[in-house]
DRENTOR-784925 format. One record per residue (C-alpha): residue number from 1; z negated, y negated, x negated. Coordinates in steps of 0.02 Angstrom, whole numbers. Each point is the difference from the previous one (the first is absolute). Layout:
N
NUM  Z  Y  X;
...
***
This chain:
343
1  -5  -6  -7;
2  63  -169  -55;
3  -147  -111  -31;
4  14  -166  78;
5  64  -159  -114;
6  -139  -102  -59;
7  35  -182  -95;
8  -124  -53  -112;
9  20  -198  18;
10  -94  -100  -134;
11  8  -195  25;
12  -47  -97  -180;
13  16  -158  -72;
14  16  -43  -181;
15  -132  102  -101;
16  109  129  -91;
17  -129  96  -85;
18  -75  49  189;
19  169  85  2;
20  -7  78  -164;
21  -172  71  23;
22  -1  74  169;
23  180  46  59;
24  2  150  -111;
25  -126  96  117;
26  93  -61  146;
27  183  54  -77;
28  -110  175  -31;
29  -43  46  172;
30  40  160  49;
31  64  -42  186;
32  150  108  22;
33  123  -128  88;
34  -58  -181  -58;
35  72  -160  -40;
36  -108  -149  -91;
37  54  -202  8;
38  -65  -145  -62;
39  45  -147  96;
40  -21  -143  -136;
41  -67  -169  85;
42  119  -96  -114;
43  -105  16  -167;
44  11  -111  -138;
45  -18  127  -153;
46  117  138  -42;
47  -97  119  148;
48  174  60  60;
49  94  27  -157;
50  -145  121  -57;
51  3  105  133;
52  187  5  -19;
53  4  56  -177;
54  -156  113  20;
55  -15  67  174;
56  199  37  63;
57  -56  110  124;
58  -129  -147  80;
59  135  -144  123;
60  -32  -158  -5;
61  0  -137  151;
62  22  -150  -65;
63  -52  -133  92;
64  33  -189  -15;
65  -170  -65  19;
66  -184  51  6;
67  -20  56  173;
68  -163  43  -18;
69  -81  176  43;
70  52  -4  175;
71  169  -76  -19;
72  46  82  -146;
73  -25  177  103;
74  98  -61  141;
75  135  -45  -88;
76  3  141  -97;
77  -20  138  118;
78  148  -86  111;
79  108  102  -145;
80  -73  157  -10;
81  29  155  103;
82  -140  137  9;
83  -114  82  103;
84  -173  -52  -81;
85  -27  -147  -91;
86  -149  -17  -138;
87  -31  -170  -33;
88  -83  1  -172;
89  -77  -160  -93;
90  63  9  -191;
91  -169  5  -81;
92  -23  183  64;
93  -23  154  -94;
94  56  155  121;
95  -50  168  -30;
96  90  169  -13;
97  56  56  176;
98  -73  -172  102;
99  136  -6  106;
100  8  190  89;
101  -178  -10  93;
102  41  -159  92;
103  188  54  51;
104  -74  171  56;
105  -146  -73  109;
106  123  -144  72;
107  142  140  41;
108  -108  125  79;
109  -94  -159  98;
110  157  -85  79;
111  -131  -118  69;
112  -66  -69  -161;
113  88  -145  -51;
114  -56  -44  -158;
115  -143  53  -116;
116  -58  -34  -189;
117  -74  106  -151;
118  -187  -29  -62;
119  25  -149  -115;
120  -110  9  -176;
121  -37  -140  -100;
122  137  9  -164;
123  -146  -62  -119;
124  -154  96  57;
125  64  139  96;
126  -163  72  65;
127  12  -156  105;
128  111  -19  154;
129  124  -137  -9;
130  -33  -173  106;
131  190  5  72;
132  -28  133  139;
133  -114  130  -70;
134  -25  146  107;
135  85  -77  159;
136  0  -196  64;
137  -122  -28  162;
138  -54  -163  96;
139  -147  -62  113;
140  10  -74  157;
141  4  -166  -68;
142  167  29  -102;
143  -86  37  -186;
144  81  127  -103;
145  -96  128  -108;
146  46  166  -54;
147  -80  162  -19;
148  -62  -5  -175;
149  1  -204  -8;
150  -100  -121  104;
151  35  -159  -49;
152  -1  -22  -181;
153  -104  155  -26;
154  82  160  -74;
155  -72  180  41;
156  17  147  -137;
157  103  125  47;
158  -87  157  20;
159  113  81  118;
160  -101  -66  155;
161  142  -53  70;
162  122  126  -17;
163  39  55  186;
164  163  -48  71;
165  -38  -153  121;
166  59  -106  129;
167  3  -179  -64;
168  40  -177  60;
169  128  -56  -129;
170  60  78  -168;
171  4  -101  -154;
172  147  -78  -37;
173  -12  35  -185;
174  71  178  46;
175  46  17  170;
176  93  143  61;
177  91  -29  175;
178  133  68  120;
179  155  -108  -75;
180  72  -19  193;
181  -171  -68  63;
182  -16  -131  -139;
183  149  -60  75;
184  -47  26  176;
185  -168  -82  -32;
186  100  -169  -51;
187  -48  36  -192;
188  -120  -114  -98;
189  -53  -180  64;
190  81  -113  -117;
191  -112  -144  37;
192  -131  85  -89;
193  94  7  -160;
194  -147  127  -69;
195  -164  77  61;
196  -51  69  147;
197  171  24  60;
198  -27  191  -19;
199  -138  -21  125;
200  115  -97  126;
201  134  149  -19;
202  -133  123  31;
203  -72  -92  156;
204  185  1  57;
205  50  186  -34;
206  -178  41  84;
207  16  -102  163;
208  171  112  5;
209  -82  154  21;
210  14  79  -174;
211  -138  36  -115;
212  -57  -65  -183;
213  -76  154  -124;
214  -70  -14  -165;
215  23  166  -99;
216  -106  13  -143;
217  81  178  -70;
218  114  -142  -68;
219  -74  -124  -135;
220  83  -145  -101;
221  -77  -123  -124;
222  23  -193  25;
223  -23  -144  -119;
224  -26  -138  142;
225  25  -168  -10;
226  199  26  -104;
227  85  -116  82;
228  -169  -99  90;
229  -158  2  -62;
230  -108  74  120;
231  -143  -145  -25;
232  102  -154  2;
233  2  -143  115;
234  172  18  53;
235  -40  185  50;
236  -150  -83  81;
237  111  -117  96;
238  134  129  60;
239  -128  133  61;
240  -108  -133  99;
241  148  -77  77;
242  89  160  21;
243  -130  68  88;
244  -3  -119  132;
245  200  -2  36;
246  -30  185  3;
247  -145  15  135;
248  100  -171  96;
249  170  150  7;
250  -68  167  39;
251  -179  -57  122;
252  10  -32  197;
253  -41  -169  61;
254  -142  58  82;
255  -100  35  -186;
256  99  -126  -107;
257  -72  -148  102;
258  -185  39  -66;
259  38  115  -175;
260  98  -153  -89;
261  -142  -140  19;
262  -118  119  -52;
263  77  82  -134;
264  58  -183  -57;
265  -213  -27  -7;
266  -13  162  -93;
267  133  -64  -129;
268  -83  -155  -13;
269  -181  81  -60;
270  122  90  -136;
271  77  -165  -45;
272  -190  -58  -32;
273  -38  154  -103;
274  138  -25  -116;
275  -37  -177  -22;
276  -195  50  -34;
277  50  135  -117;
278  99  -110  -115;
279  169  29  73;
280  60  -151  68;
281  184  43  -22;
282  -17  138  112;
283  -112  -87  119;
284  157  -119  18;
285  127  129  27;
286  -107  47  159;
287  31  -183  56;
288  163  -1  -29;
289  39  163  85;
290  -86  -47  157;
291  104  -179  -16;
292  161  90  -15;
293  -39  114  151;
294  -66  -130  132;
295  164  -130  -45;
296  89  114  14;
297  -71  110  149;
298  164  -16  115;
299  75  71  -144;
300  -109  153  -14;
301  -5  -3  192;
302  191  45  23;
303  -12  141  -101;
304  -77  94  131;
305  146  -3  105;
306  90  105  -160;
307  -134  177  51;
308  85  78  133;
309  -150  112  48;
310  -159  -18  102;
311  -141  -70  -98;
312  -192  74  11;
313  -147  -47  -63;
314  -44  58  -161;
315  -159  106  72;
316  147  111  95;
317  76  56  -152;
318  -17  139  -132;
319  -88  -42  -166;
320  -73  -169  56;
321  -206  -7  -39;
322  -98  -71  166;
323  -107  -93  -90;
324  22  -135  -128;
325  10  44  -186;
326  -28  -156  -74;
327  -191  -2  96;
328  2  191  -77;
329  35  -43  -173;
330  -79  -144  -24;
331  -154  -23  118;
332  -48  221  -6;
333  55  -16  -170;
334  129  158  33;
335  124  24  -133;
336  75  183  33;
337  104  42  138;
338  -92  167  23;
339  -175  -125  55;
340  97  -66  155;
341  -23  67  162;
342  141  27  99;
343  -32  0  193;
***
């Protein structure tokens, strides 16, 4: 029986050394029906020439400007025909046989729309990695966290989350999804540029009736911050702004009317926390995010029209923590996903 065609697609921008370091493990993948692509976001260095010279088996899609993560994938995937897409960051080392468990699961379960492997820290392989860990979740206030990572608190991987589990969102750093579903769901929202766009896409996928899964029998090793450092004012701005945009797009009005003001109050507390602890640039980034969101609210509201599914409160979806992860982590000092009480 022929295996379905899988396209591994890497959006890349500058930093040729990342290709030199991580492409070899990808090209050594054992999956039999595989094509590998690098979508280059108009790199100013010699990344494209390097790929052509050293990895002739890798196809290059040269984009005419830096579209970011979201736009880069949207543009590249218009040109790629496959049964499944694997959207892979350029700073990930993959392990032998990393593709097979996820494709096998999706082939056996047609209702699974997307999934992810276990994400391990490349530099410290005893730790889960920030961007996805062992599957993404969200609380009813819209704060995202992971099985193995709550806010900045990373857990040691002791095999405690090695079961296949349904999740709310799968990491964009190593996202397996049905190609047809990606296009049917409308792809990534390019207004996000980077950060939260995978959560937004996974939310839409679940509203369309599909499941999302974490498959820990496959694991990959992620450096993190390969293009934009995970602790930077720019990332802080994008995360706060994009989270509000995502809530505006995907939640029913009956929830939005009270949640956005309440989230704004909590975000203000976050900005004060940054300021008090000596991070004024991060504090200012939170205010910039809110200014961008509220001054352009009409623009974000119009995005709701692009969603052709019935919206539901978060409490009615899978992978949602019914309490407040902020309260559990910062007030009750819970650091481990396994300590959360799920209702």
